[in-house]
C-alpha positions as CSV (number, residue, x, y, z in Angstrom):
1,M,80.1,-31.3,26.3
2,K,83.2,-29.2,26.8
3,R,83.7,-27.1,30.0
4,I,85.5,-23.8,29.5
5,A,86.9,-21.6,32.2
6,Q,88.7,-18.3,31.7
7,V,90.1,-15.4,33.8
8,I,90.4,-11.6,33.3
9,G,90.8,-8.6,35.4
10,L,88.2,-5.9,36.0
11,R,89.2,-2.3,36.3
12,P,88.0,-1.2,39.8
13,E,86.6,2.1,38.6
14,H,84.2,0.1,36.4
15,M,83.0,-2.5,38.8
16,A,79.5,-1.0,39.5
17,E,78.8,-0.4,35.8
18,Y,80.0,-3.9,34.8
19,K,77.7,-5.4,37.4
20,R,74.9,-3.2,36.2
21,V,75.1,-4.1,32.5
22,H,75.5,-7.8,33.3
23,A,72.3,-7.7,35.5
24,D,70.5,-7.1,32.2
25,V,72.4,-8.6,29.3
26,W,70.9,-7.8,25.9
27,P,68.6,-10.6,24.7
28,E,70.3,-10.6,21.3
29,V,73.7,-11.4,23.0
30,L,72.1,-14.2,25.0
31,D,70.4,-15.6,21.9
32,R,73.7,-15.6,19.9
33,L,75.4,-17.5,22.7
34,G,72.6,-20.0,22.8
35,R,72.7,-20.5,19.0
36,S,76.4,-21.0,19.3
37,N,75.9,-23.9,21.7
38,I,77.0,-22.0,24.9
39,T,75.1,-23.0,28.0
40,N,75.5,-22.8,31.8
41,Y,77.5,-19.5,31.5
42,S,78.5,-17.7,34.7
43,I,80.9,-14.9,35.5
44,F,82.3,-14.6,39.1
45,L,84.1,-11.6,40.6
46,R,86.9,-11.9,43.2
47,E,87.5,-8.8,45.3
48,P,89.8,-7.1,46.2
49,E,91.9,-8.6,43.5
50,M,89.4,-7.6,40.8
51,L,89.7,-10.9,39.0
52,M,86.8,-12.4,37.1
53,F,86.4,-16.1,36.4
54,S,84.0,-17.3,33.7
55,Y,82.6,-20.8,33.3
56,M,80.6,-22.1,30.4
57,E,79.7,-25.3,28.8
58,Y,79.9,-25.9,25.0
59,T,77.5,-28.5,23.6
60,G,78.2,-28.2,19.9
61,D,80.6,-30.0,17.6
62,D,82.5,-27.1,16.0
63,F,83.7,-24.7,18.7
64,E,85.9,-22.7,16.3
65,A,83.0,-22.1,13.9
66,D,80.6,-21.3,16.8
67,S,83.1,-18.9,18.3
68,A,83.6,-17.2,15.0
69,A,79.8,-16.7,14.7
70,I,79.7,-15.0,18.1
71,A,82.7,-12.8,17.1
72,A,81.1,-11.8,13.8
73,D,77.7,-10.9,15.3
74,P,77.2,-7.1,15.2
75,V,75.2,-6.9,18.4
76,T,77.8,-8.9,20.2
77,Q,80.5,-6.6,18.9
78,D,78.5,-3.6,20.2
79,W,78.3,-5.4,23.6
80,W,82.0,-6.0,23.6
81,A,82.6,-2.4,22.8
82,I,80.9,-1.5,26.1
83,C,82.4,-4.3,28.2
84,N,86.0,-4.7,27.0
85,P,87.2,-1.2,28.2
86,M,86.1,-2.2,31.7
87,Q,88.2,-5.3,31.6
88,R,91.9,-5.7,32.3
89,P,93.3,-8.7,30.3
90,L,96.1,-10.7,32.1
91,E,99.6,-9.9,30.8
92,T,100.2,-13.7,30.8
93,R,97.4,-14.6,28.4
94,A,98.2,-16.4,25.2
95,N,98.6,-14.5,22.0
96,G,95.2,-13.7,20.5
97,E,93.3,-14.2,23.8
98,W,91.2,-11.6,25.6
99,W,90.1,-13.7,28.5
100,A,92.9,-16.0,29.6
101,S,92.2,-19.7,29.2
102,T,92.6,-22.1,32.2
103,E,93.4,-25.7,32.5
104,E,90.8,-28.0,34.2
105,V,92.7,-30.0,36.9
106,F,89.7,-31.5,38.7
107,H,86.1,-32.3,38.0
108,L,83.4,-34.1,40.1
109,D,80.3,-35.3,38.3
């Protein structure tokens, strides 16, 4: 199992809408995540900084292929078209990233 944590900003003017759509995530999006071996997925919001932290666990054996399947999914693309404009990617993120990756420095089982 691989633990993944990422960070992104949220545009303040979209906070209520972002929370609303995530209170009822489309079943097809959730299904695609599950078929791509993503489990235990959470997004947290830190106000007033408007920073979001996501945590998920990957249980598969080919993360790149599973990530590509998520990105190629038409319903997921429609979901991202709604959510991405509400987000504010960090300027310091790596090339090609939307959500900035983080380094795990501690874990307690």
